[in-house]
N, C-alpha and C positions, 0 to 999 in steps of 0.2 A: 248143602245142596248146591249143585251147579247146573245152570240151564244155558245151553248154547242155542241161539237162534241165528240162522244164516239163510238169506235169500240167495241160494247158491247158483241158480241159473245154469243148467247143463250138468246136473248131478251125474249123468251117465258118462260124462267126459272123464277120461283117465286122470288128467291133472287134477280135476275137482275131487275125484275119489281119493287120490293120494293126499290132497290138502285136508280133506275131512278126516281121513285116518290120522294124520299128524296132529290135528286139533284134538281129537279124542284121546290120543296117546299123551299129549302134553297136559291136558286138563282132565285128569283121571276122575272117575265117578261122576259122569256127566250125563244129563238128560239132553238129548239133541232133538231139535225141531228144525226141519229144512223147508224153506220157501214160503210157508203160509203163516200168517199171524195166528197166535193162539192165546187163549185165556185160561189161566189157572184159578179156579174158584175152589178153595178148600180141597185141593188135589184132584178136582175134576177138570178134564181137558176138553175144551170146546174148540173145534177147528173152524176157521172161516176160509172159504174158497174164493178165489179171484173173481168168480162170477158175481159176487156180491158187490153192490155199489158202495161207495164210501158213506153215503147217507144211510144205507141199510145197516152197515157196520156200526155207525154211531147209534142208530136205533136199537140194535141188538145189545150193544154195551149198556145203553140206558135201561133196557129190560133186565139184564143181569144185575145191574145196580139196584133196581127197584125190588127184585126178587131176593137178593142176598143182603141188601141194606148195608149194615156196618160190618158184615163178615169180611175177613181178609181176602183180598184178591189182587192179582197182578195181570197185566196185559203186556206182552212182549212181541215185537214184530216190526214189519215194514208197513207203516201207516200211509205211505205215499203222499204225505203232506207235512207241512211244517207249522210251528207255533208262531213264527215271525220271520222278518227279513234277515235277522242275525243268524238263521239256520241255513242260509243259502249264500253261495259265492259264485259269481259268474252268471251269464244268461240274464233274462229279465227278472224283475222282482216277483216274489210269490204273489199269488192272487189273494188279496186282502180278505175276501169273503170266505175263502177256504181256511185261512189261518184263524179267522174269527169262529168259524163252525167247529174247528178242531179244539180250540181253547174252550168254547162253550160246552162241548162234550166232556172235556176233562173236568170243567167246573161242575156240571150237572151230575157227573158220576163220581165226583170227589176224588179224582185221580190226580196224583202228583207225578210229575216227570222226574224220574230218578236220575240224579246227576251222574254223568258218564265220564269216566276217565279215558284217556287215549285220544284218538283222532276226533276232531270236532265234527267232521262230516262222514256220513256212513255210505254215501253213494256218489259215484263220479262217472261221467262220460268223457273225461279228460278236459272238458271245456267248462263244465258246471259241477259244482260240489254242493251236496244237500244232505242235511240230517233227516233221513227218512225213517231209519230204524231206531227204535228206542224201547225203553221199559217204563211203563206207567203202573203205579200201584196206589191203593188207598192207604191212609194213615194207619189203619188197623194192621194191614199187612206189613208195612214198614216197621212198626213198633214191635211186631212179633219176632223179629230177628235181632240177635245181639250184634251181629256183624253183617253188613250188606255192602256189596260193591258191584257196580255195573261198569264193564269196560268195552270199548270198541277195539277189536282185534285188527291186526294188519290185513288189508285186502289181499286176497290171494288170486283166485282164478275168476271170480265174479266181479261185477261192478258194484256189488254191495259188500260192506265189511261185516264179518260175523260179530254178534253181540254176545258177551258172556256175563250172565247174572249169577253172582256167587253170594250165598247167604248161609249163615250158621247161627244156631241157637246156643252154641257152647263156647266157652272160653277155651282157648288153647292152653292146656296144662301139661306139665311134664308127667310121664308115666312112671309110677313107682311100682317096684316089684311087690307081689303078694307076700304078706308075712302072716304066719300063724303061730300063736303062742299056746303051747300045750296047757298052760295054767288056766286058759279060758274054759277048758272042759271041766274044771273043778267048780266052776260057778254054778249055783243052783238054777239060774234062769236061762242058761245057754240053750238048753233043749227046747224051750218054748219060743225062742227067737229064731231058730233055724227052720227052714221050710220042710 
């Protein structure tokens, strides 16, 4: 399963459309979410719109956590805040209370920041770089995948980098050709084992 989140800004722009098309072609079999943070809870998609304040979002995530408890869930998107000063370069320091509130929400909801490969910062205005976009998941969701990888892709037309979350429950194994032995038809139990 591959999930692409991109706060694309200006999706109607021709360059942005081409960039999105190229991302989809490059990362086949992709679930794409553009611009709004979303939450996957056992395959249920809940969208959050920008009209919601950050405190309302933290409260909503707390409600989801209390309703689904230990069930597997992941949150992927632009949180518009950071966990600490190490996630910002340039400009003034991040607001300490905002960092504290974000960390408190992660702790209360038992969400873990999934380590991200690629660029350290996901947003830039050319003077300031910040890690605003990320994937958070609980331990149950993380442990339900054999392979899990989160990557920051190269910034294209937006001031935000796309985030690609790839997960698989299967080991990659070589495909073997199907073989049938006619002697199997001689076995007395073969007809009871066929559908």
